[in-house]
C-alpha positions as YAML, in Angstrom:
chain: A
units: angstrom
residues:
- id: 1
  name: UNK
  ca: [-2.70, -21.69, -2.73]
- id: 2
  name: UNK
  ca: [-0.14, -18.87, -2.80]
- id: 3
  name: UNK
  ca: [1.56, -20.68, -5.67]
- id: 4
  name: UNK
  ca: [-1.32, -19.47, -7.87]
- id: 5
  name: UNK
  ca: [-0.61, -15.86, -6.88]
- id: 6
  name: UNK
  ca: [3.11, -16.18, -7.47]
- id: 7
  name: UNK
  ca: [2.51, -17.76, -10.86]
- id: 8
  name: UNK
  ca: [0.28, -14.82, -11.80]
- id: 9
  name: UNK
  ca: [2.76, -12.31, -10.40]
- id: 10
  name: UNK
  ca: [5.81, -13.76, -12.13]
- id: 11
  name: UNK
  ca: [4.23, -14.56, -15.49]
- id: 12
  name: UNK
  ca: [1.69, -11.74, -15.94]
- id: 13
  name: UNK
  ca: [2.18, -8.86, -13.51]
- id: 14
  name: UNK
  ca: [5.93, -8.46, -12.99]
- id: 15
  name: UNK
  ca: [6.83, -8.21, -16.70]
- id: 16
  name: UNK
  ca: [4.45, -5.23, -16.95]
- id: 17
  name: UNK
  ca: [5.32, -3.47, -13.69]
- id: 18
  name: UNK
  ca: [8.46, -1.74, -15.01]
- id: 19
  name: UNK
  ca: [10.21, 0.16, -12.18]
- id: 20
  name: UNK
  ca: [7.86, -1.29, -9.53]
- id: 21
  name: UNK
  ca: [8.50, -4.97, -10.31]
- id: 22
  name: UNK
  ca: [11.34, -5.60, -7.84]
- id: 23
  name: UNK
  ca: [9.81, -3.76, -4.90]
- id: 24
  name: UNK
  ca: [6.35, -5.24, -5.38]
- id: 25
  name: UNK
  ca: [7.98, -8.67, -5.33]
- id: 26
  name: UNK
  ca: [9.71, -7.75, -2.05]
- id: 27
  name: UNK
  ca: [6.41, -6.50, -0.65]
- id: 28
  name: UNK
  ca: [4.61, -9.78, -1.30]
- id: 29
  name: UNK
  ca: [7.58, -11.87, -0.16]
- id: 30
  name: UNK
  ca: [7.39, -10.01, 3.15]
- id: 31
  name: UNK
  ca: [3.62, -10.50, 3.39]
- id: 32
  name: UNK
  ca: [4.15, -14.24, 2.91]
- id: 33
  name: UNK
  ca: [6.01, -14.23, 6.25]
- id: 34
  name: UNK
  ca: [3.23, -12.51, 8.22]
- id: 35
  name: UNK
  ca: [0.69, -14.48, 10.23]
- id: 36
  name: UNK
  ca: [-3.00, -14.71, 9.36]
- id: 37
  name: UNK
  ca: [-5.26, -12.85, 9.45]
- id: 38
  name: UNK
  ca: [-3.69, -10.20, 7.24]
- id: 39
  name: UNK
  ca: [-5.38, -6.88, 6.46]
- id: 40
  name: UNK
  ca: [-4.09, -4.71, 3.62]
- id: 41
  name: UNK
  ca: [-5.05, -1.04, 3.64]
- id: 42
  name: UNK
  ca: [-4.50, 1.00, 0.49]
- id: 43
  name: UNK
  ca: [-4.98, 4.73, -0.04]
- id: 44
  name: UNK
  ca: [-5.62, 5.69, -3.64]
- id: 45
  name: UNK
  ca: [-7.61, 3.04, -5.50]
- id: 46
  name: UNK
  ca: [-7.21, 1.57, -8.95]
- id: 47
  name: UNK
  ca: [-8.33, 4.16, -11.49]
- id: 48
  name: UNK
  ca: [-7.40, 2.76, -14.91]
- id: 49
  name: UNK
  ca: [-7.68, -0.87, -15.95]
- id: 50
  name: UNK
  ca: [-4.44, -2.57, -17.05]
- id: 51
  name: UNK
  ca: [-2.24, 0.51, -16.49]
- id: 52
  name: UNK
  ca: [0.51, -1.67, -15.03]
- id: 53
  name: UNK
  ca: [3.58, 0.43, -15.80]
- id: 54
  name: UNK
  ca: [1.80, 3.71, -15.12]
- id: 55
  name: UNK
  ca: [0.22, 3.14, -11.71]
- id: 56
  name: UNK
  ca: [1.18, -0.38, -10.72]
- id: 57
  name: UNK
  ca: [-2.34, -1.86, -10.47]
- id: 58
  name: UNK
  ca: [-1.75, -2.40, -6.74]
- id: 59
  name: UNK
  ca: [-5.44, -2.92, -5.99]
- id: 60
  name: UNK
  ca: [-5.58, -5.80, -8.48]
- id: 61
  name: UNK
  ca: [-2.42, -7.31, -7.03]
- id: 62
  name: UNK
  ca: [-3.72, -7.06, -3.47]
- id: 63
  name: UNK
  ca: [-7.02, -8.60, -4.53]
- id: 64
  name: UNK
  ca: [-5.33, -11.54, -6.23]
- id: 65
  name: UNK
  ca: [-3.12, -12.04, -3.19]
- id: 66
  name: UNK
  ca: [-6.00, -11.83, -0.71]
- id: 67
  name: UNK
  ca: [-7.93, -14.49, -2.61]
- id: 68
  name: UNK
  ca: [-5.10, -16.92, -1.88]
- id: 69
  name: UNK
  ca: [-4.88, -16.30, 1.87]
- id: 70
  name: UNK
  ca: [-7.38, -17.40, 4.51]
- id: 71
  name: UNK
  ca: [-9.14, -14.44, 6.10]
- id: 72
  name: UNK
  ca: [-7.15, -11.81, 4.20]
- id: 73
  name: UNK
  ca: [-9.06, -8.59, 3.46]
- id: 74
  name: UNK
  ca: [-8.20, -5.45, 1.52]
- id: 75
  name: UNK
  ca: [-9.56, -1.98, 2.27]
- id: 76
  name: UNK
  ca: [-8.98, 0.67, -0.38]
- id: 77
  name: UNK
  ca: [-10.07, 4.31, -0.17]
- id: 78
  name: UNK
  ca: [-10.21, 6.99, -2.86]
- id: 79
  name: UNK
  ca: [-11.47, 10.56, -2.84]
- id: 80
  name: UNK
  ca: [-13.05, 10.24, -6.30]
- id: 81
  name: UNK
  ca: [-16.45, 8.45, -6.39]
- id: 82
  name: UNK
  ca: [-15.91, 7.56, -10.05]
- id: 83
  name: UNK
  ca: [-12.63, 5.85, -9.16]
- id: 84
  name: UNK
  ca: [-14.40, 3.94, -6.41]
- id: 85
  name: UNK
  ca: [-17.05, 2.73, -8.84]
- id: 86
  name: UNK
  ca: [-14.43, 1.70, -11.41]
- id: 87
  name: UNK
  ca: [-12.44, -0.12, -8.74]
- id: 88
  name: UNK
  ca: [-15.49, -1.91, -7.32]
- id: 89
  name: UNK
  ca: [-16.29, -3.29, -10.77]
- id: 90
  name: UNK
  ca: [-12.83, -4.83, -11.15]
- id: 91
  name: UNK
  ca: [-12.22, -6.56, -7.81]
- id: 92
  name: UNK
  ca: [-13.58, -9.48, -5.82]
- id: 93
  name: UNK
  ca: [-15.44, -9.38, -2.53]
- id: 94
  name: UNK
  ca: [-12.10, -9.62, -0.73]
- id: 95
  name: UNK
  ca: [-11.74, -5.88, -1.41]
- id: 96
  name: UNK
  ca: [-13.86, -3.33, 0.43]
- id: 97
  name: UNK
  ca: [-13.89, -0.07, -1.54]
- id: 98
  name: UNK
  ca: [-14.43, 3.19, 0.36]
- id: 99
  name: UNK
  ca: [-14.86, 6.77, -0.85]
- id: 100
  name: UNK
  ca: [-13.46, 9.69, 1.12]
- id: 101
  name: UNK
  ca: [-10.42, 11.68, 2.15]
- id: 102
  name: UNK
  ca: [-7.67, 9.19, 2.99]
- id: 103
  name: UNK
  ca: [-6.44, 10.95, 6.14]
- id: 104
  name: UNK
  ca: [-9.90, 11.31, 7.64]
- id: 105
  name: UNK
  ca: [-10.90, 7.78, 6.64]
- id: 106
  name: UNK
  ca: [-7.73, 6.28, 8.13]
- id: 107
  name: UNK
  ca: [-8.27, 8.22, 11.35]
- id: 108
  name: UNK
  ca: [-11.80, 6.86, 11.77]
- id: 109
  name: UNK
  ca: [-10.80, 3.36, 10.67]
- id: 110
  name: UNK
  ca: [-7.98, 3.28, 13.21]
- id: 111
  name: UNK
  ca: [-10.26, 4.29, 16.07]
- id: 112
  name: UNK
  ca: [-11.73, 0.79, 15.99]
- id: 113
  name: UNK
  ca: [-8.42, -0.46, 17.31]
- id: 114
  name: UNK
  ca: [-6.48, -3.52, 16.27]
- id: 115
  name: UNK
  ca: [-6.40, -7.08, 17.49]
- id: 116
  name: UNK
  ca: [-2.72, -7.75, 18.33]
- id: 117
  name: UNK
  ca: [-2.99, -11.01, 16.38]
- id: 118
  name: UNK
  ca: [-3.78, -9.17, 13.13]
- id: 119
  name: UNK
  ca: [-1.01, -8.52, 10.62]
- id: 120
  name: UNK
  ca: [-1.09, -5.26, 8.66]
- id: 121
  name: UNK
  ca: [0.19, -3.82, 5.41]
- id: 122
  name: UNK
  ca: [-0.39, -0.17, 4.55]
- id: 123
  name: UNK
  ca: [0.11, 0.99, 0.96]
- id: 124
  name: UNK
  ca: [0.06, 4.79, 0.71]
- id: 125
  name: UNK
  ca: [-0.64, 6.22, -2.73]
- id: 126
  name: UNK
  ca: [-3.45, 8.75, -2.36]
- id: 127
  name: UNK
  ca: [-1.81, 11.99, -3.49]
- id: 128
  name: UNK
  ca: [-0.15, 12.48, -6.87]
- id: 129
  name: UNK
  ca: [3.40, 13.74, -6.59]
- id: 130
  name: UNK
  ca: [4.70, 16.88, -8.31]
- id: 131
  name: UNK
  ca: [8.33, 15.96, -8.94]
- id: 132
  name: UNK
  ca: [9.30, 19.65, -8.98]
- id: 133
  name: UNK
  ca: [7.67, 20.20, -5.57]
- id: 134
  name: UNK
  ca: [7.18, 16.87, -3.75]
- id: 135
  name: UNK
  ca: [6.53, 18.43, -0.34]
- id: 136
  name: UNK
  ca: [2.67, 18.61, -0.51]
- id: 137
  name: UNK
  ca: [2.42, 14.92, -1.43]
- id: 138
  name: UNK
  ca: [5.04, 13.96, 1.16]
- id: 139
  name: UNK
  ca: [3.24, 15.93, 3.86]
- id: 140
  name: UNK
  ca: [-0.05, 14.27, 2.95]
- id: 141
  name: UNK
  ca: [1.43, 10.79, 3.25]
- id: 142
  name: UNK
  ca: [3.09, 11.64, 6.56]
- id: 143
  name: UNK
  ca: [-0.37, 12.69, 7.79]
- id: 144
  name: UNK
  ca: [-1.72, 9.35, 6.56]
- id: 145
  name: UNK
  ca: [0.95, 7.58, 8.62]
- id: 146
  name: UNK
  ca: [-0.04, 9.56, 11.71]
- id: 147
  name: UNK
  ca: [-3.72, 8.74, 11.13]
- id: 148
  name: UNK
  ca: [-3.12, 4.99, 10.84]
- id: 149
  name: UNK
  ca: [-0.53, 4.81, 13.61]
- id: 150
  name: UNK
  ca: [-2.86, 3.25, 16.24]
- id: 151
  name: UNK
  ca: [-2.97, 0.13, 14.04]
- id: 152
  name: UNK
  ca: [0.78, -0.29, 13.67]
- id: 153
  name: UNK
  ca: [2.48, -3.41, 15.02]
- id: 154
  name: UNK
  ca: [6.23, -3.94, 15.12]
- id: 155
  name: UNK
  ca: [6.06, -6.09, 11.96]
- id: 156
  name: UNK
  ca: [3.55, -3.94, 10.05]
- id: 157
  name: UNK
  ca: [4.73, -3.01, 6.58]
- id: 158
  name: UNK
  ca: [4.22, 0.56, 5.35]
- id: 159
  name: UNK
  ca: [4.84, 1.15, 1.64]
- id: 160
  name: UNK
  ca: [4.79, 4.52, -0.12]
- id: 161
  name: UNK
  ca: [4.57, 4.55, -3.91]
- id: 162
  name: UNK
  ca: [6.45, 7.08, -6.09]
- id: 163
  name: UNK
  ca: [9.31, 7.42, -3.58]
- id: 164
  name: UNK
  ca: [12.71, 7.24, -5.27]
- id: 165
  name: UNK
  ca: [15.66, 8.67, -3.39]
- id: 166
  name: UNK
  ca: [16.35, 11.07, -6.26]
- id: 167
  name: UNK
  ca: [14.41, 13.01, -7.24]
- id: 168
  name: UNK
  ca: [12.77, 12.93, -3.83]
- id: 169
  name: UNK
  ca: [9.26, 11.54, -4.05]
- id: 170
  name: UNK
  ca: [6.20, 11.47, -1.87]
- id: 171
  name: UNK
  ca: [7.69, 9.27, 0.81]
- id: 172
  name: UNK
  ca: [10.70, 11.39, 1.72]
- id: 173
  name: UNK
  ca: [9.28, 12.77, 4.99]
- id: 174
  name: UNK
  ca: [8.30, 9.26, 6.11]
- id: 175
  name: UNK
  ca: [11.80, 8.06, 5.14]
- id: 176
  name: UNK
  ca: [13.36, 10.84, 7.23]
- id: 177
  name: UNK
  ca: [11.10, 9.99, 10.17]
- id: 178
  name: UNK
  ca: [11.87, 6.27, 9.87]
- id: 179
  name: UNK
  ca: [15.60, 6.97, 9.90]
- id: 180
  name: UNK
  ca: [15.27, 9.25, 12.93]
- id: 181
  name: UNK
  ca: [13.52, 6.57, 15.02]
- id: 182
  name: UNK
  ca: [15.61, 3.64, 13.80]
- id: 183
  name: UNK
  ca: [12.89, 1.87, 11.83]
- id: 184
  name: UNK
  ca: [13.91, -0.75, 9.28]
- id: 185
  name: UNK
  ca: [13.94, 0.12, 5.59]
- id: 186
  name: UNK
  ca: [13.01, -3.08, 3.78]
- id: 187
  name: UNK
  ca: [13.41, -1.51, 0.34]
- id: 188
  name: UNK
  ca: [13.89, 1.95, -1.14]
- id: 189
  name: UNK
  ca: [13.95, 2.05, -4.90]
- id: 190
  name: UNK
  ca: [11.02, 3.56, -6.80]
- id: 191
  name: UNK
  ca: [8.89, 2.55, -3.81]
- id: 192
  name: UNK
  ca: [9.68, 2.83, -0.12]
- id: 193
  name: UNK
  ca: [8.95, -0.04, 2.27]
- id: 194
  name: UNK
  ca: [9.45, 0.27, 6.03]
- id: 195
  name: UNK
  ca: [8.82, -1.88, 9.08]
- id: 196
  name: UNK
  ca: [9.33, -1.10, 12.76]
- id: 197
  name: UNK
  ca: [7.48, 2.21, 12.72]
- id: 198
  name: UNK
  ca: [6.02, 1.28, 16.08]
...
């Protein structure tokens, strides 16, 4: 079944993903190795249809991937109700669309606890980065990581969009934290992907 996803990714998505193509491929290659059931949690939902190079269409990619895996679900949360409505109209029932502040929503979501058998991917993209002053976005995404931390397993993948090394993007505080605790950087190009945060 995953062959259908990889055909879509290679033939349709990747050629349009520009600077995200390589790291999104690495993300899904890593997810292929995780056990079922897999839950993908995304902050910052799809807002514009077919804006592949601009925002990466991650919600669409996660939806297509989830449809190919038994028991895989996607949760996506956005502060803007209009974005939530737009997103809901473009995805399958494998995606549960929520409206609210990402930090608060993650905190409440994580209070439910996690079955140790569940695999997790967290894709953090809820706060637009100001490249001249990336600190507010970076601080927000570090707070998202703290909020979701009760769900982290050793093999959980945390990805932060818009996180090049230079100029520093919205994942730089998480990158610094990951380095300090000896977590594993799976990739760090335009996007940052880390495992071992627990």
